N, C-alpha and C positions, 0 to 999 in steps of 0.2 A: 337085164332082169331086175336088178336091185333098184334101178331108177324107176321102173314101172311100179314096183311094189311100194316105193317111197311115196308115190302119188296117192296111194290109198290109205295113208296114215296121216294123222294130224301132225303138222311140222313141229309144234311146241310140246307134243307128248314125249314121254320118255323114249318110246320106240322111234318117233320121228327124229329126235335129237341123235339117237344112236345111229340111225341110217345116215344122217348128214355127216356125222363124224367118220363113219366107215368109208363113205364115198369120198371123203377128203383125205383120209390116211392111207388107204390101200394103194391108190395110184403112186404114192411116194415110194412104194416098195416093189414096183413092177419089175425091176432089174435084180432084185435080191434073189440069191440062190438059197440063202438060209431063211427058212420060214418061221423062225422063232418069234418074230415080231407079231405073229398071229395070236400068240398067248396074251399079248398086251391088249388085244382087241376083244377078248372075251368079256361078256357082260359083267362079270364079277372081278375083273382085273383092277388092281389098285392104280394102274397107270391110266385108266380111262378118266375123262373128266367126270366129276361128281354127278352131273345131270344125265349122264349116259349109263351110269353104273347100276347094277342090280345088287341087292343086299343078300340074296340067297341064290343057290344054284338050282 
């Protein structure tokens, strides 16, 4: 579903960069039982790359 949605966004846009980052990071955690890593993927997380980050909630 995310891959399909990614196709409808400009890849260099903030949203496109965010999709690309999520599609790269989430598979790294497929075996995790602890889902705290998801907090780091929220748009306002300081742990996101600057180009994927939102400044407001």
